[in-house]
SETOR-721559 format. One record per residue (C-alpha): residue number from 1; residue in three letters; x negated, z negated, y negated. Coordinates in nm, 3 decimals, always signed. Layout:
drenpa/kemar/x/z/y
NUM/ALA/X/Z/Y
...
END
This chain:
drenpa/kemar/x/z/y
1/MET/-3.721/-0.371/-0.123
2/ALA/-3.856/+0.000/+0.083
3/ARG/-4.139/-0.282/+0.222
4/GLN/-3.797/-0.555/+0.332
5/ALA/-3.616/-0.301/+0.471
6/GLY/-3.915/-0.150/+0.662
7/VAL/-3.871/+0.220/+0.527
8/SER/-3.974/+0.428/+0.283
9/GLN/-3.887/+0.442/-0.101
10/SER/-3.722/+0.780/-0.057
11/THR/-3.493/+0.647/+0.157
12/VAL/-3.417/+0.378/-0.014
13/SER/-3.344/+0.641/-0.310
14/LEU/-3.081/+0.828/-0.043
15/VAL/-2.891/+0.513/-0.008
16/LEU/-2.859/+0.365/-0.344
17/SER/-2.766/+0.739/-0.487
18/GLY/-2.481/+0.756/-0.249
19/LYS/-2.665/+1.078/-0.083
20/SER/-2.756/+0.928/+0.280
21/ALA/-2.411/+1.015/+0.447
22/GLY/-2.557/+1.219/+0.811
23/ARG/-2.922/+1.225/+0.635
24/ILE/-2.993/+0.870/+0.766
25/SER/-2.861/+0.633/+1.021
26/ALA/-2.600/+0.419/+0.972
27/ARG/-2.824/+0.116/+1.125
28/THR/-3.125/+0.222/+0.891
29/GLU/-2.849/+0.240/+0.546
30/ALA/-2.731/-0.104/+0.674
31/ALA/-3.107/-0.244/+0.652
32/VAL/-3.144/-0.090/+0.307
33/ARG/-2.828/-0.219/+0.158
34/GLN/-2.871/-0.593/+0.304
35/ALA/-3.247/-0.581/+0.138
36/ALA/-3.099/-0.487/-0.217
37/GLU/-2.856/-0.765/-0.169
38/ALA/-3.083/-1.044/-0.060
39/LEU/-3.328/-0.925/-0.418
40/GLY/-3.026/-0.903/-0.606
41/TYR/-3.059/-0.522/-0.685
42/ARG/-2.798/-0.422/-0.983
43/PRO/-2.845/-0.041/-1.043
44/ASN/-2.872/+0.086/-1.409
45/VAL/-2.555/+0.254/-1.455
46/ALA/-2.634/+0.416/-1.811
47/ALA/-2.954/+0.574/-1.691
48/ARG/-2.807/+0.672/-1.338
49/THR/-2.506/+0.889/-1.544
50/LEU/-2.744/+1.017/-1.799
51/ARG/-2.975/+1.193/-1.516
52/THR/-2.659/+1.266/-1.251
53/GLY/-2.402/+1.354/-1.501
54/THR/-2.162/+1.094/-1.219
55/THR/-2.107/+0.698/-1.292
56/ARG/-2.031/+0.631/-0.930
57/THR/-1.709/+0.488/-1.018
58/VAL/-1.370/+0.512/-0.927
59/GLY/-1.011/+0.411/-1.097
60/LEU/-0.778/+0.271/-0.887
61/VAL/-0.428/+0.216/-1.067
62/VAL/-0.165/+0.022/-0.922
63/THR/+0.209/-0.094/-1.034
64/ASP/+0.202/-0.467/-0.998
65/VAL/-0.142/-0.682/-0.914
66/THR/+0.032/-0.989/-0.814
67/HIS/+0.215/-0.837/-0.505
68/PRO/-0.002/-0.971/-0.211
69/PHE/-0.019/-0.624/-0.081
70/PHE/-0.292/-0.494/-0.333
71/GLY/-0.523/-0.714/-0.222
72/PRO/-0.572/-0.536/+0.114
73/VAL/-0.582/-0.216/-0.040
74/LEU/-0.836/-0.279/-0.288
75/ARG/-1.052/-0.449/-0.067
76/GLY/-1.011/-0.148/+0.157
77/ALA/-1.103/+0.097/-0.118
78/GLN/-1.407/-0.100/-0.236
79/ALA/-1.573/-0.125/+0.133
80/ALA/-1.517/+0.255/+0.180
81/ALA/-1.669/+0.328/-0.170
82/TRP/-1.958/+0.070/-0.168
83/ARG/-2.055/+0.291/+0.113
84/ALA/-2.083/+0.611/-0.067
85/GLY/-2.223/+0.380/-0.349
86/TYR/-1.935/+0.411/-0.530
87/ALA/-1.768/+0.115/-0.739
88/VAL/-1.377/+0.099/-0.805
89/THR/-1.251/-0.043/-1.094
90/LEU/-0.859/-0.186/-1.074
91/VAL/-0.633/-0.094/-1.366
92/ASP/-0.249/-0.284/-1.337
93/VAL/-0.023/-0.139/-1.527
94/ALA/+0.316/-0.389/-1.431
95/ASN/+0.558/-0.138/-1.356
96/ASP/+0.538/+0.000/-1.729
97/PRO/+0.510/+0.385/-1.759
98/ASP/+0.348/+0.326/-2.086
99/ARG/+0.083/+0.111/-1.971
100/GLU/+0.044/+0.405/-1.684
101/ARG/-0.027/+0.688/-1.947
102/GLY/-0.237/+0.481/-2.158
103/ALA/-0.450/+0.312/-1.843
104/PHE/-0.565/+0.665/-1.767
105/GLU/-0.624/+0.763/-2.104
106/ALA/-0.817/+0.426/-2.108
107/LEU/-1.023/+0.536/-1.823
108/ARG/-1.091/+0.883/-1.904
109/ALA/-1.282/+0.785/-2.199
110/GLY/-1.497/+0.531/-1.987
111/PRO/-1.704/+0.578/-1.648
112/ALA/-1.519/+0.729/-1.396
113/ASP/-1.569/+1.003/-1.124
114/GLY/-1.222/+1.002/-1.007
115/TYR/-0.915/+0.829/-1.005
116/MET/-0.633/+0.649/-0.757
117/PHE/-0.285/+0.601/-0.812
118/PHE/-0.034/+0.379/-0.685
119/THR/+0.309/+0.445/-0.668
120/VAL/+0.246/+0.515/-0.994
121/ASP/+0.325/+0.889/-1.129
122/PRO/-0.071/+1.060/-1.186
123/PRO/-0.097/+1.270/-1.442
124/GLU/-0.079/+1.641/-1.328
125/ASP/-0.306/+1.982/-1.439
126/SER/-0.508/+1.684/-1.604
127/GLY/-0.842/+1.867/-1.485
128/GLU/-0.987/+1.507/-1.339
129/HIS/-1.052/+1.447/-0.926
130/VAL/-0.706/+1.235/-0.862
131/VAL/-0.540/+1.113/-0.566
132/ALA/-0.195/+1.009/-0.524
133/ILE/-0.141/+0.670/-0.309
134/GLU/+0.213/+0.639/-0.128
135/VAL/+0.336/+0.900/-0.336
136/SER/+0.318/+1.318/-0.298
137/PRO/+0.337/+1.509/-0.612
138/PRO/+0.322/+1.921/-0.551
139/GLY/-0.044/+2.030/-0.525
140/MET/-0.225/+1.652/-0.518
141/ARG/-0.399/+1.558/-0.280
142/PHE/-0.181/+1.227/-0.160
143/VAL/-0.212/+0.930/+0.106
144/ARG/+0.099/+0.750/+0.242
145/PHE/+0.255/+0.543/+0.528
146/ASP/+0.526/+0.726/+0.763
147/THR/+0.808/+0.552/+0.587
148/GLU/+1.050/+0.762/+0.735
149/ARG/+0.939/+0.670/+1.037
150/GLY/+0.934/+0.308/+0.977
151/THR/+1.260/+0.254/+0.821
152/ASP/+1.420/+0.469/+1.120
153/LEU/+1.196/+0.221/+1.371
154/ALA/+1.377/-0.071/+1.138
155/LEU/+1.741/+0.073/+1.155
156/ARG/+1.693/+0.180/+1.522
157/HIS/+1.590/-0.194/+1.636
158/LEU/+1.926/-0.324/+1.462
159/ILE/+2.163/-0.084/+1.611
160/GLU/+2.046/-0.109/+1.936
161/LEU/+2.097/-0.456/+1.919
162/GLY/+2.487/-0.405/+1.877
163/HIS/+2.475/-0.445/+1.461
164/ARG/+2.732/-0.236/+1.262
165/ARG/+2.746/-0.408/+0.922
166/ILE/+2.383/-0.345/+0.789
167/GLY/+2.305/-0.431/+0.459
168/HIS/+1.972/-0.314/+0.257
169/LEU/+1.785/-0.494/+0.004
170/ALA/+1.594/-0.244/-0.152
171/SER/+1.315/-0.232/-0.422
172/GLU/+1.404/-0.173/-0.781
173/LEU/+1.100/+0.074/-0.876
174/ASP/+1.210/+0.391/-0.846
175/ALA/+0.946/+0.535/-0.653
176/GLU/+0.949/+0.764/-0.395
177/THR/+0.868/+0.552/-0.100
178/PHE/+1.141/+0.376/-0.170
179/ARG/+1.363/+0.653/-0.222
180/MET/+1.242/+0.759/+0.114
181/ARG/+1.349/+0.406/+0.234
182/ARG/+1.751/+0.443/+0.108
183/GLU/+1.800/+0.801/+0.250
184/ARG/+1.647/+0.768/+0.576
185/VAL/+1.868/+0.417/+0.582
186/LEU/+2.179/+0.607/+0.525
187/ALA/+2.054/+0.888/+0.754
188/MET/+2.054/+0.656/+1.067
189/LEU/+2.360/+0.484/+0.949
190/GLY/+2.540/+0.807/+0.954
191/ASP/+2.390/+0.917/+1.278
192/ALA/+2.513/+0.649/+1.430
193/GLY/+2.868/+0.653/+1.342
194/LEU/+2.818/+0.354/+1.025
195/GLU/+2.929/+0.307/+0.704
196/PRO/+2.681/+0.163/+0.440
197/CYS/+2.769/-0.269/+0.456
198/GLY/+2.622/-0.342/+0.111
199/TYR/+2.333/-0.225/-0.096
200/GLU/+2.153/-0.464/-0.374
201/ARG/+1.801/-0.420/-0.509
202/ALA/+1.563/-0.601/-0.688
203/SER/+1.186/-0.690/-0.802
204/PHE/+0.937/-0.821/-0.632
205/ARG/+1.009/-1.163/-0.708
206/PHE/+1.130/-1.403/-0.430
207/GLU/+1.397/-1.527/-0.693
208/ASP/+1.541/-1.215/-0.792
209/ALA/+1.556/-1.094/-0.429
210/GLN/+1.730/-1.454/-0.376
211/ARG/+2.012/-1.346/-0.631
212/ALA/+2.028/-0.997/-0.510
213/ALA/+2.045/-1.111/-0.152
214/VAL/+2.336/-1.369/-0.234
215/ALA/+2.544/-1.093/-0.360
216/LEU/+2.469/-0.918/-0.042
217/LEU/+2.570/-1.127/+0.201
218/ARG/+2.876/-1.244/-0.024
219/GLY/+3.012/-0.898/-0.009
220/PRO/+3.374/-0.836/+0.081
221/GLU/+3.228/-0.718/+0.442
222/ARG/+2.931/-0.956/+0.462
223/PRO/+2.637/-0.732/+0.660
224/THR/+2.539/-0.911/+1.010
225/ALA/+2.158/-0.762/+0.970
226/VAL/+1.956/-0.685/+0.609
227/TYR/+1.690/-0.465/+0.643
228/ALA/+1.461/-0.463/+0.309
229/ASP/+1.231/-0.222/+0.133
230/ASP/+0.949/-0.513/+0.165
231/ASP/+0.885/-0.821/+0.287
232/LEU/+0.898/-1.027/+0.007
233/LEU/+1.231/-0.904/-0.073
234/ALA/+1.299/-1.007/+0.325
235/GLY/+1.201/-1.329/+0.199
236/GLY/+1.460/-1.369/-0.070
237/VAL/+1.751/-1.329/+0.241
238/TYR/+1.596/-1.625/+0.383
239/LEU/+1.614/-1.810/+0.033
240/ALA/+1.991/-1.703/-0.017
241/ALA/+2.080/-1.768/+0.393
242/ARG/+1.934/-2.110/+0.315
243/GLU/+2.158/-2.136/-0.005
244/LEU/+2.487/-2.009/+0.203
245/GLY/+2.422/-2.211/+0.493
246/LEU/+2.388/-1.877/+0.678
247/ARG/+2.169/-1.898/+0.999
248/ILE/+1.870/-1.652/+1.059
249/PRO/+1.925/-1.511/+1.322
250/GLU/+2.250/-1.628/+1.469
251/ASP/+2.467/-1.512/+1.165
252/VAL/+2.210/-1.277/+0.973
253/SER/+1.951/-1.105/+1.113
254/VAL/+1.653/-0.969/+0.869
255/VAL/+1.403/-0.696/+0.868
256/GLY/+1.132/-0.647/+0.632
257/PHE/+0.831/-0.405/+0.587
258/ASP/+0.453/-0.416/+0.539
259/ASP/+0.391/-0.678/+0.770
260/LEU/+0.215/-0.936/+0.488
261/PRO/+0.043/-1.263/+0.646
262/PHE/+0.355/-1.478/+0.525
263/ALA/+0.593/-1.312/+0.720
264/ARG/+0.462/-1.470/+1.034
265/VAL/+0.535/-1.841/+0.812
266/PHE/+0.876/-1.776/+0.789
267/ALA/+1.125/-1.963/+0.988
268/PRO/+1.186/-1.801/+1.214
269/PRO/+0.856/-1.537/+1.221
270/LEU/+0.992/-1.221/+1.019
271/THR/+1.046/-0.892/+1.220
272/THR/+0.905/-0.622/+1.029
273/ILE/+0.741/-0.284/+1.013
274/ALA/+0.353/-0.332/+1.025
275/ILE/+0.128/-0.111/+0.803
276/ASP/-0.291/-0.139/+0.733
277/PRO/-0.338/-0.153/+0.401
278/GLU/-0.715/-0.150/+0.424
279/GLU/-0.678/+0.142/+0.569
280/LEU/-0.468/+0.275/+0.306
281/GLY/-0.704/+0.157/+0.052
282/ALA/-1.000/+0.341/+0.252
283/THR/-0.842/+0.660/+0.335
284/ALA/-0.731/+0.702/-0.038
285/PHE/-1.106/+0.635/-0.144
286/GLU/-1.235/+0.893/+0.155
287/VAL/-1.005/+1.173/+0.042
288/LEU/-1.115/+1.110/-0.280
289/MET/-1.435/+1.153/-0.228
290/GLY/-1.364/+1.462/-0.084
291/VAL/-1.192/+1.621/-0.386
292/MET/-1.514/+1.479/-0.603
293/GLU/-1.720/+1.675/-0.383
294/GLY/-1.473/+2.009/-0.340
295/GLY/-1.444/+2.003/+0.013
296/ALA/-1.183/+2.148/+0.234
297/ALA/-0.905/+1.892/+0.368
298/PRO/-0.564/+1.865/+0.406
299/ARG/-0.353/+1.786/+0.129
300/GLY/-0.175/+1.476/+0.284
301/ARG/-0.321/+1.232/+0.498
302/ILE/-0.008/+1.037/+0.697
303/LEU/-0.063/+0.683/+0.856
304/PRO/+0.111/+0.550/+1.140
305/VAL/+0.347/+0.221/+1.124
306/GLU/+0.477/+0.020/+1.390
307/LEU/+0.772/-0.236/+1.437
308/VAL/+0.644/-0.573/+1.519
309/VAL/+0.925/-0.806/+1.684
310/ARG/+0.957/-1.157/+1.613
311/GLY/+1.264/-1.429/+1.534
312/SER/+1.419/-1.306/+1.276
313/THR/+1.624/-1.050/+1.457
314/GLY/+1.886/-1.106/+1.719
315/PRO/+2.271/-0.986/+1.842
316/PRO/+2.537/-0.955/+1.570
317/PRO/+2.728/-1.332/+1.597
318/VAL/+3.027/-1.321/+1.811
319/GLY/+3.356/-1.260/+1.647
END
């Protein structure tokens, strides 16, 4: 492998052990990894664990692996982990608190050097290296998006378009990020002198989101705009509008959150809050790496968001 990469054996060892950062160039590291891939190199994890006391493996625990958001998060974490010589194990707890606890105990019993927990409640005082994603438990390192700003941007956009009856289709998942969204919706409406106009919760399934959106749009005072906690929930508003014979945005405007790939193929394309899930995964691993190495780092990392305006929003209907 050293001959194929054109480097010394010690350089190969540094790269494959994950100790090359700051010691060799990115170009040389890339050459070694390309040579390893071409030769089909596979590390002997058991031998390395006995030798170093580490497995070079971390766990990523997510709430619902079927949600399209988590693929890019995993990919970002894996890319960052691979560059550092680590692998990522994915665990899905299917929104079940019992699985949450069991998953952590299973990971602790197996070979893992650290853990990333997405919206689930990370175990506190476990003595393990843990980073929380989209939650910020006291005393624990975390990475999350600027949810408050994202919600403010969405509500401000609708208010500036002239909407005075704004409904909220929320996630039924009781997680910090969704509690923040509800708090900001109420705060933004209050600051504008507006009353909330309908509130429903749903799971991340199009059918359930459609059911909740129908209830929202059939309320005593139908909202002229709906803010959805997630693009998938926003898709439920599209289905409900079709069922009720309403046009988007002429009869009801819709704003989502996440900017998932399918948001662009809705008719009309969805106005939403754009975030970068791959950056979230990569940043979570980088923070975890710092925790595992015992370095000093800020307790929290908050990633930027932006409003992307497309065809699903417009002025409220006249009359």
